[in-house]
Backbone as a printed PyTorch tensor [residue, N CA C, xyz], in Angstrom:
tensor([[[  3.0670,   2.8390,  11.7940],
         [  4.5200,   3.1190,  11.6270],
         [  4.6770,   4.0690,  10.4500]],

        [[  5.6840,   4.9490,  10.6260],
         [  6.0200,   5.8700,   9.5790],
         [  7.3880,   5.5310,   8.9700]],

        [[  7.5120,   5.6940,   7.6520],
         [  8.7810,   5.4250,   6.9940],
         [  9.9410,   6.2420,   7.5800]],

        [[  9.6300,   7.4600,   7.9550],
         [ 10.7120,   8.2980,   8.4830],
         [ 11.2500,   7.8220,   9.8380]],

        [[ 10.5570,   6.8720,  10.4200],
         [ 11.0230,   6.2950,  11.7140],
         [ 11.8020,   4.9830,  11.5670]],

        [[ 11.9230,   4.5100,  10.3280],
         [ 12.6530,   3.3090,  10.0380],
         [ 14.1450,   3.7100,   9.8600]],

        [[ 15.0470,   3.1180,  10.6020],
         [ 16.4320,   3.3790,  10.5260],
         [ 17.1030,   2.1760,   9.8330]],

        [[ 17.1700,   2.2860,   8.5150],
         [ 17.6240,   1.1690,   7.6740],
         [ 19.0200,   0.7180,   8.0240]],

        [[ 19.9530,   1.6270,   8.1820],
         [ 21.3580,   1.2580,   8.4420],
         [ 21.5430,   0.5420,   9.7730]],

        [[ 20.7140,   0.9310,  10.7780],
         [ 20.8410,   0.3250,  12.1070],
         [ 19.9440,  -0.9050,  12.2770]],

        [[ 19.0350,  -1.1110,  11.3130],
         [ 18.1200,  -2.2320,  11.4090],
         [ 17.1500,  -2.0550,  12.6100]],

        [[ 16.6070,  -0.8080,  12.7290],
         [ 15.7800,  -0.4930,  13.8690],
         [ 14.5920,   0.3990,  13.4570]],

        [[ 13.6210,   0.4550,  14.3720],
         [ 12.4730,   1.3400,  14.2080],
         [ 12.4180,   2.2700,  15.4000]],

        [[ 12.2220,   3.4940,  15.1390],
         [ 12.0890,   4.4900,  16.1950],
         [ 10.6130,   4.4620,  16.6650]],

        [[ 10.4370,   4.2980,  17.9380],
         [  9.0920,   4.2630,  18.4850],
         [  8.6870,   5.6730,  18.7630]],

        [[  7.9970,   6.2770,  17.7850],
         [  7.6340,   7.6680,  17.9210],
         [  6.1100,   7.8420,  17.9630]],

        [[  5.4080,   7.4260,  16.9040],
         [  3.9650,   7.6640,  16.7850],
         [  3.2950,   6.4580,  16.2440]],

        [[  2.0120,   6.2970,  16.5310],
         [  1.1650,   5.2700,  16.0120],
         [ -0.1670,   5.8810,  15.6250]],

        [[ -0.7580,   5.3890,  14.5030],
         [ -2.0940,   5.8330,  14.0960],
         [ -3.0920,   4.9970,  14.8560]],

        [[ -4.0470,   5.7100,  15.5060],
         [ -5.0620,   5.0780,  16.3560],
         [ -6.4160,   5.3750,  15.7500]],

        [[ -7.2170,   4.3450,  15.5830],
         [ -8.5890,   4.5450,  15.0900],
         [ -9.5220,   4.8240,  16.3160]],

        [[-10.2700,   5.8900,  16.1980],
         [-11.2120,   6.2690,  17.2290],
         [-12.5490,   6.5150,  16.6360]],

        [[-13.4510,   5.5440,  16.7400],
         [-14.7630,   5.6700,  16.0760],
         [-14.5940,   5.7720,  14.6100]],

        [[-15.0460,   6.8570,  13.9810],
         [-14.9360,   7.0440,  12.5840],
         [-13.7680,   7.9000,  12.1660]],

        [[-12.8650,   8.2090,  13.1020],
         [-11.7520,   9.0880,  12.7940],
         [-10.4540,   8.4080,  13.2040]],

        [[ -9.3470,   9.0690,  12.9200],
         [ -8.0310,   8.5770,  13.2310],
         [ -7.2230,   9.7240,  13.8480]],

        [[ -6.2840,   9.3470,  14.7160],
         [ -5.3630,  10.3410,  15.2300],
         [ -3.9860,   9.7130,  15.4600]],

        [[ -2.9900,  10.5500,  15.5650],
         [ -1.6470,  10.0860,  15.8900],
         [ -1.4640,  10.1010,  17.4350]],

        [[ -0.8880,   9.0710,  17.9370],
         [ -0.6420,   8.9880,  19.3830],
         [  0.8520,   8.7860,  19.6210]],

        [[  1.4440,   9.5040,  20.5130],
         [  2.8300,   9.4150,  20.8350],
         [  3.0900,   8.1090,  21.5860]],

        [[  4.1540,   7.4180,  21.2120],
         [  4.5510,   6.2030,  21.8920],
         [  5.8130,   6.4720,  22.6680]],

        [[  5.9840,   5.7780,  23.7620],
         [  7.2090,   5.8040,  24.5210],
         [  7.5810,   4.4080,  24.9190]],

        [[  8.8400,   4.1640,  25.0980],
         [  9.2960,   2.8680,  25.5720],
         [ 10.0540,   3.1020,  26.8720]],

        [[  9.4850,   2.6120,  27.9730],
         [ 10.0650,   2.8530,  29.2710],
         [ 10.3360,   4.3300,  29.5470]],

        [[  9.3940,   5.1720,  29.0350],
         [  9.5130,   6.5800,  29.2960],
         [ 10.5070,   7.3140,  28.4170]],

        [[ 11.1790,   6.5320,  27.5260],
         [ 12.2070,   7.1320,  26.6870],
         [ 11.6320,   7.5890,  25.3600]],

        [[ 11.5530,   8.8800,  25.1370],
         [ 11.0550,   9.4030,  23.8220],
         [ 11.9980,   8.9340,  22.7130]],

        [[ 11.3660,   8.5060,  21.5890],
         [ 12.1320,   8.1370,  20.4150],
         [ 13.0850,   6.9390,  20.6130]],

        [[ 12.6650,   6.0130,  21.4650],
         [ 13.4710,   4.8170,  21.6810],
         [ 13.5290,   3.9470,  20.4540]],

        [[ 14.6610,   3.2860,  20.2230],
         [ 14.8210,   2.3850,  19.0880],
         [ 14.5310,   0.9580,  19.4650]],

        [[ 13.8950,   0.2740,  18.5730],
         [ 13.6930,  -1.1820,  18.7170],
         [ 14.4110,  -1.8220,  17.5550]],

        [[ 15.3320,  -2.6890,  17.9030],
         [ 16.1730,  -3.3360,  16.8710],
         [ 15.4600,  -4.5540,  16.4070]],

        [[ 15.4890,  -4.7310,  15.0400],
         [ 14.7020,  -5.7690,  14.4040],
         [ 15.6050,  -6.8720,  13.7940]],

        [[ 15.0330,  -8.0250,  13.6910],
         [ 15.6610,  -9.1360,  12.9820],
         [ 15.7330,  -8.7770,  11.4710]],

        [[ 16.6990,  -9.3150,  10.7630],
         [ 16.8610,  -9.0310,   9.3440],
         [ 15.6470,  -9.4940,   8.5450]],

        [[ 14.9480, -10.4960,   8.9840],
         [ 13.7750, -10.9220,   8.2430],
         [ 12.6550,  -9.8650,   8.2780]],

        [[ 12.5530,  -9.1680,   9.4090],
         [ 11.5920,  -8.1040,   9.5230],
         [ 11.9730,  -6.9170,   8.6300]],

        [[ 13.2440,  -6.5900,   8.6040],
         [ 13.7150,  -5.5230,   7.7590],
         [ 13.4950,  -5.8700,   6.2930]],

        [[ 13.6280,  -7.1580,   5.9140],
         [ 13.3160,  -7.6000,   4.5550],
         [ 11.8330,  -7.3850,   4.2290]],

        [[ 10.9830,  -7.6410,   5.1380],
         [  9.5180,  -7.4030,   4.9010],
         [  9.2930,  -5.9060,   4.6980]],

        [[  9.9620,  -5.0710,   5.5160],
         [  9.7740,  -3.6330,   5.3260],
         [ 10.3020,  -3.1440,   3.9840]],

        [[ 11.4410,  -3.7210,   3.5190],
         [ 12.0000,  -3.3840,   2.2430],
         [ 11.0330,  -3.8080,   1.0850]],

        [[ 10.4320,  -4.9140,   1.2520],
         [  9.4370,  -5.4160,   0.2730],
         [  8.2210,  -4.5260,   0.2550]],

        [[  7.7610,  -4.0940,   1.4440],
         [  6.5890,  -3.2120,   1.5260],
         [  6.9160,  -1.8530,   0.8810]],

        [[  8.1350,  -1.3480,   1.0960],
         [  8.5470,  -0.0800,   0.5170],
         [  8.5560,  -0.1570,  -1.0140]],

        [[  9.0610,  -1.2580,  -1.5550],
         [  9.0950,  -1.4670,  -2.9770],
         [  7.6580,  -1.5300,  -3.5660]],

        [[  6.7590,  -2.2030,  -2.8730],
         [  5.3020,  -2.2250,  -3.2890],
         [  4.7260,  -0.8530,  -3.2700]],

        [[  4.9690,  -0.0960,  -2.2040],
         [  4.4340,   1.2260,  -2.0650],
         [  4.9790,   2.1850,  -3.1190]],

        [[  6.2410,   2.0740,  -3.3900],
         [  6.8970,   2.8840,  -4.4490],
         [  6.2960,   2.6160,  -5.8080]],

        [[  6.0320,   1.3780,  -6.1080],
         [  5.4090,   0.9640,  -7.3990],
         [  3.9910,   1.5640,  -7.5180]],

        [[  3.2610,   1.4750,  -6.3670],
         [  1.9020,   2.0360,  -6.3470],
         [  1.8920,   3.5120,  -6.4920]],

        [[  2.8670,   4.1430,  -5.8480],
         [  3.0240,   5.6430,  -5.9110],
         [  3.3020,   6.0470,  -7.3630]],

        [[  4.1910,   5.2930,  -8.0460],
         [  4.5080,   5.6120,  -9.4270],
         [  3.2690,   5.4040, -10.3370]],

        [[  2.5400,   4.3510, -10.0610],
         [  1.3600,   4.0300, -10.8750],
         [  0.2930,   5.0970, -10.7340]],

        [[  0.0980,   5.5820,  -9.5170],
         [ -0.9650,   6.5960,  -9.2550],
         [ -0.5560,   8.0460,  -9.5960]],

        [[  0.7630,   8.2660,  -9.6130],
         [  1.2400,   9.6100,  -9.9370],
         [  0.7400,  10.6850,  -9.0310]],

        [[  0.1320,  11.7550,  -9.5240],
         [ -0.2840,  12.8310,  -8.7290],
         [ -1.5320,  12.5210,  -7.8150]],

        [[ -2.1470,  11.3920,  -8.1020],
         [ -3.2980,  10.9730,  -7.2550],
         [ -2.8480,  10.3680,  -5.9170]],

        [[ -1.5430,  10.0300,  -5.8600],
         [ -1.0480,   9.4600,  -4.5910],
         [ -1.0160,  10.4930,  -3.4940]],

        [[ -1.5750,  10.1460,  -2.3270],
         [ -1.5530,  11.0230,  -1.1430],
         [ -0.6270,  10.3910,  -0.1600]],

        [[  0.5420,  10.9980,   0.0360],
         [  1.5840,  10.3660,   0.9200],
         [  1.4220,  10.8960,   2.3290]],

        [[  1.2930,   9.9580,   3.2590],
         [  1.2310,  10.2480,   4.6970],
         [  2.4010,   9.6320,   5.4110]],

        [[  3.4070,   9.1560,   4.6980],
         [  4.6320,   8.5750,   5.2690],
         [  4.3120,   7.2790,   6.0490]],

        [[  3.2050,   6.6560,   5.7990],
         [  2.8210,   5.4670,   6.5710],
         [  3.3910,   4.1790,   5.8780]],

        [[  3.8400,   3.2550,   6.6700],
         [  4.3610,   1.9850,   6.2170],
         [  3.1820,   1.0990,   5.7160]],

        [[  2.1450,   0.9820,   6.5670],
         [  0.9810,   0.1730,   6.2300],
         [ -0.2070,   1.0850,   6.3730]],

        [[ -0.9740,   1.2380,   5.2820],
         [ -2.1720,   2.0670,   5.2790],
         [ -3.3200,   1.2830,   4.6490]],

        [[ -4.5120,   1.5430,   5.1530],
         [ -5.6920,   0.9460,   4.5930],
         [ -6.3320,   1.8420,   3.5680]],

        [[ -7.1000,   1.2950,   2.6680],
         [ -7.8370,   2.1140,   1.7030],
         [ -8.7090,   3.1080,   2.4520]],

        [[ -8.8000,   4.3070,   1.9850],
         [ -9.6590,   5.2810,   2.6030],
         [ -9.0690,   5.9200,   3.8320]],

        [[ -7.8030,   5.6570,   4.1270],
         [ -7.1740,   6.2520,   5.3080],
         [ -7.1810,   7.7650,   5.2160]],

        [[ -7.5020,   8.4080,   6.2610],
         [ -7.4860,   9.8650,   6.2420],
         [ -6.7800,  10.3170,   7.5260]],

        [[ -6.0130,  11.3750,   7.4310],
         [ -5.3070,  11.9100,   8.6020],
         [ -5.6800,  13.3450,   8.8070]]])
């Protein structure tokens, strides 16, 4: 998931792209919902709260690392992620 696909005001996530691991590499894959590009999935408030918590954690890590932070707009990323 990418942060730019989270619609905070609507409480939804745009189903656009997903990172897929293929062997030793990664790629972005386009997602569709019933053939509808950029379909929205509406989330429960508890899920939105988890996303807000994750954003706060990521913002703190970004601040801590400063210029060493490599931003890929990902909500959840593993160490060593490369795009």
